[in-house]
N, C-alpha and C positions, 0 to 999 in steps of 0.2 A: 504494500500500500504506500502511496506517496506520503511525504511527511506532512503536507498540508491537510487540513480538515475542511469539510464542506462549510459554507458560511451559515447554513441553517440545518444542523444535524437532525432536528426533529422532522423536517420536511423530507430529508433523505430516507428516514425510517418509514414515513408514510408511503413513499413511492415503492419501497421494497415490499411492504405489506401487500400492495396491489399486485406485484409480480409473483409473489409466492402463495397468495391466498388459496387458490384452487387446490394446490397440492396439500397444503396443511389442513384445509377443511375436509378433504376426502379422507385423509389419514385418521383424523380425530373422529369423524362420523362413523368410519368403519369400526373403530374401537367401541364407540357408544352403542352401535347396533349389533354387537356380537351376541351370540347365543350364550346363555349362562344357566346352568342347572346346579343348584345347591341342595345338599342332603342334610337333613336334621334327624339324627337318630338318638335313641336313648329310651330308658324305661319310662312308663307313664308318670312316675313320681319324680323324675329328674328335672322337670321344668322346661321341656322343649317349647311348648306353646308360649310360655311366659318370655322365654328368650327371643323367640321370633317376634313377639310384640315389642320387646324392648329394643331390638336391633333395627327392625324394619317398620314398626308401627302397623303391623299387619295382624289381624285376628283371623286365624284360619277357620274359625267357626262362622265367619261372615262371607267367605268366598267358596265357590263350588269347586270340588275336586275335578281333575281331568277324568272323563269317562273311562271306566275300566279299573280305577283304583279301588282297593278293598277297604273295609272299615279299619283295618290295622295299618296299612301302608297307603298313603294318599299322595297324589301328585297334583300340584296347583299351578295354573298359569297366572303369572303376576302382571302381565301386560296383554293388551289386545292381540298383538301379533303372536303371542305364545312363545316368544324367544327367551323370556326369563321365567324359569320354573323352579318350584320348590318341592322337594320330596321329603315327606316325613314318614318315619317308620320306627317301630320299637327296636331297641338295640339288643335283641336276643336272636341268635341264629343268623341265617342268611336272609337278608331282606328280600332278595329276589323271589324267594318262595312264597312271599306274602303279596306278590303283585300279579295281576293278570297280564295277559299279553299286551294290551293297549297301553299299559303304564311302564312296560319294560324299557321303552326308549329313554325315559327319564333316568333310569338307573344306568344304562349303558353310556349316557352322555354326562354323567356326574363330573363336575369340575372340582368339587371339593365337598367333603363331608364334615359337618360339625357334630361331634359326638358329645351329647350333653350327659354329664355324670354328676350326680349329687355327692356332696362331701360326706353325706351320711352312708352312702352305699359303696362309693368308690368303684374301682375296676375289678370285675370278677372274670371268671373264665369265659363267660358268654360274651362279655364286652371285648375281651382280648381276641376271641375267635372272630368277632365281627371286624375288628381292626385288621386282622390278618387277611380277611376275605375282600376287603375294599381295595380297589385298584386305582385309587386317586389320592391326592393329599388329604390328610385327616388332622383336624384340630380337636382337642378335648377341651370343652368348656366345663370347668370344675365349678358347678353352680351351687348356690345356696351357702356361700361362705359366711353370710350373716348369721347362720345358725351355729357357727363354731363357738364353743364356750371360751376357748383360749385362742386369740388371734395369732399367738406365737406358734400354734400348731399348723398354720397354713403352709409355711415353707417346707417343713418335712413332709407334709401330705402331698404337695406338688411333686417333690422329689420321688416319693413312693409311687405315685401314679405314673410318672415318667418311666420309672424302672419297670413297672408291671406292663405298661402298654408298649414299651420299646420305642417310644416317640421322644424326640428332643424336648428339652425343657421349654424352649420357646414356643412349642405347640401345646403346652398345658397352661391354659389361661383361667385363672380364678375369676369368678364373677358372682354377682347376686342380681338376677334378672328381675326379681319381684320381692324386694325386702319389705319388712314391716315398715309402715309409714314413719314410725318413730325413729327408724334407723337411717332415714334419709333416702335419696334417690338410688336407682340401680347403680351397681358398682362394676368396674372392669370393662365397660362397653367400648370405651375409646381404644383400649389395648386390643380388645377382640376385633374391633372394626379394622384397626391398622394391620393386624396379622392376616385377616381375610384379604385385605387389599394387597399386601406383600406377596402372598401366594398366588393370587389371581393375576398379579402384574406379570408373572412369568408366562402366563398364557395369553397376555394381551387383553385381559378382561377386567382389570381393576376399575376402568372407567364406567363400564356398564353396571358395576356394583352400586355406583352412585345413584342409579335410578330408583333403588329401593332402600338404600341405607339411611338411617336417621342421623347417626353421628358422622357428619360429613367433613368436619374440620380435620380429623385424623387423615382421611384420604386426601384432602386438599394439600396438607403439609407434605405428605408423601410425594405427591406429584411435583410440588415445588422443589423439594430436595433432589428429586431425580432430574428435573430440568436444569437445576444449578450445576449438577455434576456434568451433564452433557455440555452446558455452556462453557464450563472450565476446560473442557477437552477439545473444543473445536479449533483451537490454535490460531485465533485471529486477534488483532488489536481490538479491544472492546470499545472502539469509537466509530461512529458511522462513516462509511466509505464504501468503495467498490467490493471489498472483501467482507463486509459486515453482514451480508444477507443470511449466512448460516445461523448467526446469533439471533437475528430478527425472526427467523423461522422458528427457532426454539422458543423464544419469548411469546410470539404470536400463538403458537400451538399451546403453550402453557395457559395463556389467558382464555383461549377457547375451551380447553379442558376444564378449567375452573368454572367457567360459565355453565358447562354441562353438569358439573358436580352439584351446583346449587340450583339447577333447574331453570336457568335464565336463558331465554332465546336471544341469540345475538347474531350479528352479521359482520362482514368485513369492515363496513363503515364504523360500527360500534366498537369493535375490537381495536381498530386503528385509532379511533378517537380516544379511547381509554389509554392506550399505550403512549400516544403523543401528549395527552393530558398529564400523565404521570411525569413524563420527561420534560415537559414544558414548564412545570411548576418551579418554584424557587430551588427546591432540592435538585431537580433535574438539571437546571442551568448550572448549578454549582458542581454537579457531577462531572461534567466534561472537563472543567478546569482541574479538579482534584485528580481525576483519572490520568490526565495528561501529565501532571506533576509527578505522580507516582511512577508512571511509565518512564519518564525522562530520568528520574532518579535511579531507575533500574538499568539505565543504559540505552534506552530507545531514542534514536534520533532520526534514522532513515526509514523506520518501519520494519526493519529486520527483527525477527523473533529469535533471540539466541539466549541461552543460559538463563540467568535470573529474570531477564526481561520476559521470556516466555512464561515463566512461573507466575510473575506478577500480572501479566496480561490475562492468563487463565483465571487467576484469583479474582481480578476485577470483574471479568465477564461473569463468573459464578456469583459474585456478590450482587452485581446489578440485577441478574436474572432472579436470584432469590428474593431480593427486595421488591422487584416488580411483581413476583408471584404473591408475596404477602399483601401488597397493595391490592392486587386483583382479588385475592381471597376476601378481603374486607369489602371491596366494592360489590362483588356478586352476592356475598352473604347478606349484606345490609343494603340491598339495592334500593336506594331512595334518593331524594333530591340533594342530600349532603354527602352522598357516597363518594363522588369524584374528589371533593376537597379532602375528605378523610383519607382516601387512597393516596393522595399526594403527601399528606402528613406521614402516613405509615411508611411510604417509600423513603422519605427523607430520614426518618428516625432509624429505620432498619438498615439503610445503606450506610449511614454514619457508623452504626454499630459494627456492621460487617467489615467496612474498610479500616476502622480502628483496630479490630481484632487481627485483620490481615497484616497491618503495619506492625503490630506487636509481635506477631508470629515470625515476621521476616527481619525483626530488629536484631 
């Protein structure tokens, strides 16, 4: 890239959004429209239905099962197209035996099983057998932790369940889906939502999870962190110019994904306006001067990315993208007439924090 910068970097970004929009939109829409089948298994006393309500705001008693489901194992379509499905079944024996032929498709296409286990019953041989028979990722939701007499007993219990189930500790997640009102709101839902998103991310299906998930901030933060990592690796000077388009594509895709997470319909014009709004505010204007100073202090003069300059450029790109993501998260979550100003404030505060941390790390 030439050493000079465009006179109006924000307008340069706007032009690049126009050029890359179709590709970015198609990619995000494909993720959002992907098929997703989740399985919830466990004994009737483990709290499956309570956990489904807590995670998704869905009462399975109020929606009709897919025809062919039995009274013991049921499959539900959660959207009109039938592309998002939920399978519930008791956690004893092979769930396939409790399904008729018309519901078999849901089992064969399971992306993930959430096995709900009560702290009072734990993992027995039937649950262990079920885990062995499932051919997709499994998470154990260790439910009803509010019933433990001694909170100190939770950690050893998690370790014990991990050993019995032969699953990693990160896939044993304590929760309380429906605690007594005196004990406060449900517990462990953010951690559970994030782990669901992390596993489904490997299948390119974390975004479609947002269509039914109640706890969306955890998923949004995961998307922001992933985009920041990608931004740090693109290997460009993080200032608008001819080579800046890969970074603009990452940031545009991030904002579009965040809009999908929070159920906001948006367009090229809207996403472009938000990105330029964020960068055109006081914090955005200060950004270009501060980023230039940090790059030149690291040895950049002609645009060549070498040694520490490349590391600094990647760090700045990641910091900018992370801060844009946090601003976008607030904007789409609190979509109102003050959201744009709030997004600018969030961007400035977060970027200052990120760049200060980066400067300290490289000192």
